[in-house]
C-alpha positions as CSV (number, residue, x, y, z in Angstrom):
1,X,0.1,0.3,-0.1
2,X,3.0,2.4,0.4
3,X,2.7,3.6,-3.4
4,X,-0.6,5.0,-2.7
5,X,0.8,7.1,0.3
6,X,2.1,10.8,0.1
7,X,5.3,11.6,1.3
8,X,6.8,14.8,2.1
9,X,10.6,15.1,2.8
10,X,10.9,11.3,3.2
11,X,8.3,11.3,5.7
12,X,5.0,9.7,5.6
13,X,2.1,12.2,5.7
14,X,-0.9,9.9,5.5
15,X,-1.9,8.8,9.0
16,X,-4.4,5.9,8.1
17,X,-2.2,3.4,5.9
18,X,1.2,4.9,8.0
19,X,3.4,1.5,8.5
20,X,2.3,-0.2,12.1
21,X,-1.4,0.4,11.7
22,X,-2.5,-3.0,11.1
23,X,-3.6,-2.6,7.6
24,X,-4.2,-6.1,5.8
25,X,-2.7,-6.3,2.2
26,X,-5.7,-7.2,0.5
27,X,-7.1,-9.7,2.8
28,X,-10.8,-10.9,3.2
29,X,-12.2,-8.6,5.9
30,X,-9.9,-5.8,5.5
31,X,-11.0,-2.9,7.4
32,X,-13.9,-0.5,5.8
33,X,-11.6,2.0,5.0
34,X,-9.1,0.4,2.7
35,X,-12.0,0.3,0.0
36,X,-12.1,4.0,-0.2
37,X,-8.3,4.3,0.0
38,X,-7.7,1.6,-2.7
39,X,-10.5,3.4,-5.2
40,X,-8.9,6.9,-4.2
41,X,-5.5,5.5,-5.1
42,X,-6.7,3.8,-8.3
43,X,-8.5,7.3,-9.4
44,X,-5.0,9.4,-8.6
45,X,-3.3,6.8,-10.4
46,X,-4.8,7.5,-13.7
47,X,-5.0,11.2,-13.4
48,X,-1.4,11.5,-12.4
49,X,-0.5,9.5,-15.3
50,X,-3.1,11.3,-17.5
51,X,-1.2,14.6,-16.7
52,X,2.2,13.1,-17.2
53,X,1.2,12.6,-20.9
54,X,-0.5,15.8,-21.1
55,X,2.5,17.5,-19.8
56,X,4.5,15.6,-22.2
57,X,2.1,16.5,-25.1
58,X,2.1,20.3,-24.9
59,X,-0.2,20.8,-21.8
60,X,2.4,21.4,-18.7
61,X,0.3,24.0,-16.6
62,X,-2.9,21.5,-16.9
63,X,-3.9,20.4,-13.3
64,X,-6.5,18.0,-12.4
65,X,-9.1,20.7,-11.3
66,X,-8.3,22.4,-14.2
67,X,-9.9,19.4,-15.9
68,X,-13.0,19.6,-13.8
69,X,-13.5,23.4,-14.8
70,X,-13.0,22.4,-18.6
71,X,-15.5,20.1,-18.4
72,X,-17.9,22.2,-16.5
73,X,-17.4,24.6,-19.2
74,X,-18.4,22.4,-21.8
75,X,-18.6,22.9,-25.3
76,X,-21.3,25.4,-25.6
77,X,-19.8,27.6,-22.7
78,X,-21.1,28.6,-19.4
79,X,-20.9,31.8,-17.2
80,X,-19.0,32.0,-14.1
81,X,-22.0,31.4,-11.7
82,X,-23.0,28.1,-14.1
83,X,-19.2,26.6,-13.8
84,X,-19.0,27.3,-10.4
85,X,-22.6,25.5,-9.5
86,X,-21.4,22.3,-11.8
87,X,-18.4,22.5,-9.6
88,X,-20.1,22.9,-6.5
89,X,-17.8,26.0,-5.8
90,X,-18.3,30.1,-5.2
91,X,-18.9,32.6,-8.5
92,X,-15.7,33.8,-7.0
93,X,-14.1,30.6,-6.8
94,X,-15.2,29.8,-10.6
95,X,-13.9,33.3,-11.4
96,X,-10.4,32.7,-10.2
97,X,-10.5,29.2,-11.9
98,X,-11.6,30.6,-15.4
99,X,-9.0,33.5,-14.8
100,X,-6.0,30.9,-14.7
101,X,-7.6,29.3,-17.7
102,X,-7.8,32.4,-19.6
103,X,-4.0,33.0,-18.3
104,X,-3.1,29.9,-19.6
105,X,-5.0,29.9,-22.9
106,X,-7.2,27.2,-22.4
107,X,-10.6,29.3,-22.2
108,X,-11.9,33.1,-23.5
109,X,-14.4,35.2,-22.1
110,X,-17.0,36.5,-25.1
111,X,-20.3,38.5,-24.5
112,X,-23.4,36.5,-24.7
113,X,-25.1,36.9,-27.8
114,X,-28.6,36.3,-26.1
115,X,-27.8,38.5,-22.9
116,X,-25.5,41.5,-23.6
117,X,-25.0,41.6,-19.3
118,X,-23.7,38.1,-19.1
119,X,-20.1,37.0,-20.2
120,X,-19.8,33.4,-21.3
121,X,-16.2,31.4,-21.1
122,X,-15.8,29.2,-23.8
123,X,-13.2,26.8,-24.5
124,X,-10.4,27.6,-26.8
125,X,-8.5,25.3,-29.6
126,X,-5.9,24.8,-26.6
127,X,-8.6,23.9,-24.2
128,X,-10.4,21.6,-26.9
129,X,-7.0,19.7,-27.4
130,X,-6.5,19.2,-23.7
131,X,-9.9,17.4,-23.7
132,X,-9.5,15.5,-26.6
133,X,-5.7,14.3,-25.8
134,X,-7.3,13.6,-22.4
135,X,-10.0,11.4,-23.8
136,X,-7.3,9.6,-25.8
137,X,-5.1,8.7,-22.9
138,X,-7.9,7.9,-20.6
139,X,-8.9,5.1,-23.3
140,X,-5.2,4.0,-23.4
141,X,-5.1,3.7,-19.6
142,X,-8.1,1.8,-19.3
143,X,-6.7,-0.6,-22.2
144,X,-3.4,-1.1,-20.1
145,X,-5.8,-1.8,-17.1
146,X,-7.5,-4.1,-19.3
147,X,-4.0,-5.6,-19.8
148,X,-3.3,-6.4,-16.5
149,X,-6.6,-7.1,-14.9
150,X,-8.4,-8.8,-17.8
151,X,-11.0,-6.7,-20.1
152,X,-13.7,-8.7,-18.6
153,X,-12.6,-7.9,-15.1
154,X,-12.2,-4.4,-16.1
155,X,-15.9,-4.5,-17.7
156,X,-17.0,-6.2,-14.6
157,X,-15.6,-3.6,-12.3
158,X,-17.3,-0.8,-14.1
159,X,-20.5,-2.9,-14.1
160,X,-20.3,-3.1,-10.2
161,X,-19.3,0.4,-9.6
162,X,-22.3,1.6,-11.8
163,X,-24.3,-0.9,-9.3
164,X,-23.3,0.6,-6.0
165,X,-22.7,4.5,-7.1
166,X,-25.8,6.4,-7.2
167,X,-26.4,7.6,-11.0
168,X,-27.2,10.9,-10.0
169,X,-23.7,10.7,-8.5
170,X,-21.5,9.2,-10.9
171,X,-20.8,11.5,-13.0
172,X,-20.1,14.7,-11.1
173,X,-18.3,17.6,-11.8
174,X,-17.9,18.7,-8.4
175,X,-15.9,16.5,-6.6
176,X,-12.9,18.9,-6.4
177,X,-14.6,21.3,-4.2
178,X,-15.7,18.3,-2.2
179,X,-12.1,17.2,-1.9
180,X,-10.8,20.7,-0.9
181,X,-9.5,21.4,-4.2
182,X,-10.3,24.3,-7.0
């Protein structure tokens, strides 16, 4: 389990899985906290690998929170208030995130043709490229997991998660606010 643990200056900063805490390694009857940690570890592994690839492919400044924000903006664009609602953060926090995406060239602001009082945030070609590359990398990472675990097991894992994760929360974008990010 040490591969999931964060270290700062060589010191383990994760108190739950610190050595000596009695965490069985994959044994039946593991404590309940092991499942969410493994799920989070799988998520983090995929996201970290995605961002390593994105950095190598021309997107070194893109962070995980930015990916959620790009999704919240979507192909049609959105106002800062809409982005904030979709991410579960304040309009001010959404505005800061949008400002960062603007500075990095992933988004742009424009007048809303339907309401001159509103500003819409749209993805730039750079933002669209980041999303397209992300989708391709996620497909490759899924294929790698399938090669290790077997395609049937990965499909079964996805099906099992669909059975236990409520449909209305399966694809929520506000995970970063829940985890304290953005």
